[in-house]
C-alpha positions in Angstrom: 7.3 21.7 107.6 8.9 20.2 110.6 11.8 18.0 109.3 12.1 16.1 112.6 8.4 15.2 112.5 8.7 14.2 108.9 11.6 11.8 109.8 9.7 10.3 112.7 6.7 9.7 110.4 8.9 8.1 107.8 10.7 6.0 110.4 7.6 4.7 111.9 6.4 3.5 108.4 9.6 1.8 107.6 10.1 0.1 110.9 6.4 -0.9 111.0 6.7 -2.3 107.5 10.1 -4.2 107.7 10.5 -5.0 111.4 7.1 -5.6 112.8 7.9 -9.0 114.2 11.0 -7.8 115.8 11.3 -8.4 119.6 12.4 -4.8 120.1 8.9 -3.8 118.9 7.0 -6.1 121.3 6.0 -3.3 123.7 4.5 -1.5 120.7 2.7 -4.4 119.6 1.0 -4.8 123.0 0.2 -1.0 123.0 -1.6 -1.5 119.6 -3.5 -4.5 120.9 -4.6 -2.5 123.9 -6.0 0.2 121.6 -7.6 -2.3 119.3 -9.5 -3.9 122.2 -10.4 -0.4 123.5 -11.9 0.3 120.2 -14.2 -2.6 120.7 -15.0 -1.6 124.3 -15.8 2.0 123.4 -18.1 0.9 120.5 -19.9 -1.5 122.8 -20.4 1.3 125.5 -21.7 3.6 122.7 -24.2 0.9 121.6 -25.5 0.8 125.1 -23.9 -2.5 126.2 -22.0 -3.4 129.4 -18.3 -4.1 128.9 -17.3 -7.0 131.2 -13.6 -7.3 130.5 -10.6 -6.6 128.3 -7.9 -9.3 128.2 -4.5 -9.0 126.8 -2.4 -12.0 126.1 1.4 -12.4 126.0 1.4 -13.5 122.4 -0.1 -10.0 121.4 -3.6 -11.2 121.0 -6.6 -10.1 123.1 -10.4 -9.9 123.2 -13.2 -7.5 124.6 -16.1 -9.4 126.3 -19.3 -7.5 126.7 -23.1 -8.2 127.2 -25.2 -8.0 124.0 -28.8 -8.4 122.8 -27.3 -9.5 119.4 -28.6 -6.5 117.5 -27.4 -6.8 113.9 -26.2 -3.4 113.2 -24.6 -2.9 116.6 -22.7 -6.1 116.3 -21.3 -4.9 112.9 -20.4 -1.7 114.4 -18.6 -3.3 117.3 -16.9 -5.9 115.2 -15.5 -3.2 113.0 -14.3 -1.0 115.8 -11.3 -2.8 116.6 -9.2 -2.1 113.6 -11.1 1.0 112.5 -11.0 2.3 116.1 -7.2 1.9 116.1 -7.0 3.8 112.9 -9.0 6.6 114.0 -7.3 7.0 117.3 -3.9 6.8 115.7 -4.9 9.3 113.0 -6.4 11.7 115.5 -3.2 11.6 117.5 -1.0 12.0 114.4 -3.1 15.0 113.3 -2.6 16.5 116.9 1.1 15.9 116.7 1.6 17.4 113.4 -0.9 20.2 113.7 0.1 21.6 117.1 3.7 22.8 117.5 4.4 21.7 121.1 1.9 18.9 121.8 4.6 16.0 122.3 4.5 16.1 126.2 0.7 16.5 126.5 0.0 13.5 124.1 2.4 11.2 125.9 0.7 12.1 129.2 -2.7 11.5 127.5 -1.7 8.3 126.3 -0.4 7.2 129.8 -3.7 8.2 131.3 -5.6 6.4 128.8 -3.7 3.2 129.5 -4.1 3.5 133.3 -7.9 4.2 132.9 -8.3 1.1 130.6 -6.4 -0.9 133.1 -8.4 0.0 136.1 -11.9 0.0 134.5 -11.8 -3.0 132.0 -8.7 -4.9 132.0 -9.0 -8.3 133.7 -5.7 -10.2 133.0 -2.6 -10.0 135.0 -0.5 -9.5 131.8 -2.8 -6.8 130.8 -2.4 -5.1 134.3 1.3 -5.4 134.1 1.8 -4.3 130.4 -0.6 -1.4 130.7 1.0 0.0 134.0 4.5 -0.5 132.6 3.6 1.3 129.3 1.8 4.0 131.2 4.8 4.7 133.5 7.2 4.8 130.7 5.1 7.3 128.7 4.6 9.3 131.8 8.4 9.3 132.4 9.1 10.4 129.1 6.6 13.3 129.3 8.1 14.5 132.5 11.7 14.1 131.9 12.5 14.5 128.2 12.8 17.6 126.2 9.7 18.7 124.3 11.4 18.2 120.9 12.2 14.6 121.8 8.5 14.1 123.2 7.3 15.4 119.8 9.2 12.9 117.8 8.1 10.1 120.1 4.5 11.2 119.9 4.6 11.3 116.1 6.2 7.7 116.0 3.7 6.1 118.4 0.7 7.8 116.7 1.7 6.6 113.3 2.6 3.1 114.6 -0.8 2.8 116.2 -2.5 3.7 113.0 -0.3 1.6 110.9 -1.1 -1.4 113.0 -4.5 -1.6 111.4 -3.0 -1.2 107.9 -0.4 -4.0 108.6 -2.8 -6.5 110.3 -5.7 -5.9 107.9 -3.3 -6.8 105.0 -2.9 -10.3 106.4 -6.9 -10.7 107.2 -7.2 -10.6 103.3 -5.5 -14.0 102.9 -5.8 -15.2 106.5 -6.5 -19.0 106.9 -9.0 -19.6 109.7 -7.4 -21.0 112.7 -9.5 -23.4 114.9 -10.5 -21.8 118.3 -9.6 -18.4 117.1 -12.1 -16.0 115.3 -10.9 -12.8 113.5 -13.0 -9.8 113.5 -13.6 -10.2 109.7 -14.7 -13.8 110.3 -17.1 -12.8 113.0 -18.7 -10.2 110.4 -18.7 -12.9 107.7 -21.0 -15.0 110.0 -23.0 -12.0 110.8 -23.5 -10.6 107.3 -22.5 -13.5 104.9 -20.2 -11.1 103.2 -16.8 -12.8 102.7 -14.2 -11.9 105.4 -11.7 -10.7 102.7 -14.1 -8.2 101.5 -14.4 -6.7 104.9 -10.6 -6.6 105.3 -10.3 -4.8 102.0 -12.9 -2.2 103.0 -11.2 -1.7 106.2 -7.8 -1.4 104.6 -8.9 1.3 102.1 -10.8 3.3 105.0 -7.5 3.2 107.0 -5.2 4.2 104.5 -7.5 7.2 103.5 -8.0 8.2 107.1 -4.2 8.1 107.8 -3.4 9.9 104.7 -5.9 12.6 105.4 -4.4 13.0 109.0 -0.9 13.5 107.6 -1.8 15.9 104.8 -4.1 17.9 107.1 -1.6 17.9 109.9 1.3 19.3 107.9 -1.1 21.8 106.2 -0.7 24.2 109.2 -1.6 27.8 108.5 1.4 30.2 108.3 1.1 32.8 111.3 2.5 35.5 109.1 -0.4 34.9 106.6 -2.9 35.2 109.3 -1.2 38.5 110.7 -1.4 39.8 107.1 -5.0 39.1 106.7 -5.8 40.5 110.1 -3.8 43.6 109.2 -5.5 43.9 105.8 -9.0 43.7 107.6 -8.1 46.7 109.8 -7.2 48.8 106.9 
């Protein structure tokens, strides 16, 4: 087990839990908001809808606007795909980081490319453009200039942080007081399904925790190359 990756994972959990609202983490909160809205956009495209725009605001909020025919099941799927999409993306990246020995540089380059594509294709706010490009350039420079070991630690930290965003935010949705003019994803689902918003939040929370834990355990459960060599040698005997 790579102790540096373990440390980066623990650090991401601790920082995300205790310092979420720190101004030093503001760029990471914007990053997670972008991935949240990307989850909605990808779900809308998968449902056959046209995505019109993604807007990212300076306060860390955002929204994805798309054309819809008001199909019940598609609306439930899209509304759930913000938080759950962030969780799945974070878990997939985390699994990739932990499972593959030298994937740090490739993962940071991949994230930079995703941010640029989202910026060009769907983002329609000035702040969204500026923040996406700035984050993409930063990640790209890290991938290009830093040592692979450092890139691996950064990749683990970012992946865990993106995944933990859902866990952190969903906890607050359980006890959220509706804000006039602002509709959370759980409240949109409550209107659609008549199932209380806190119930949706709890379901999402359980799903997110299970998926993230599975990514961590499966990621660290990397086969020992010497065992594979022994099995291959035994098979030839």
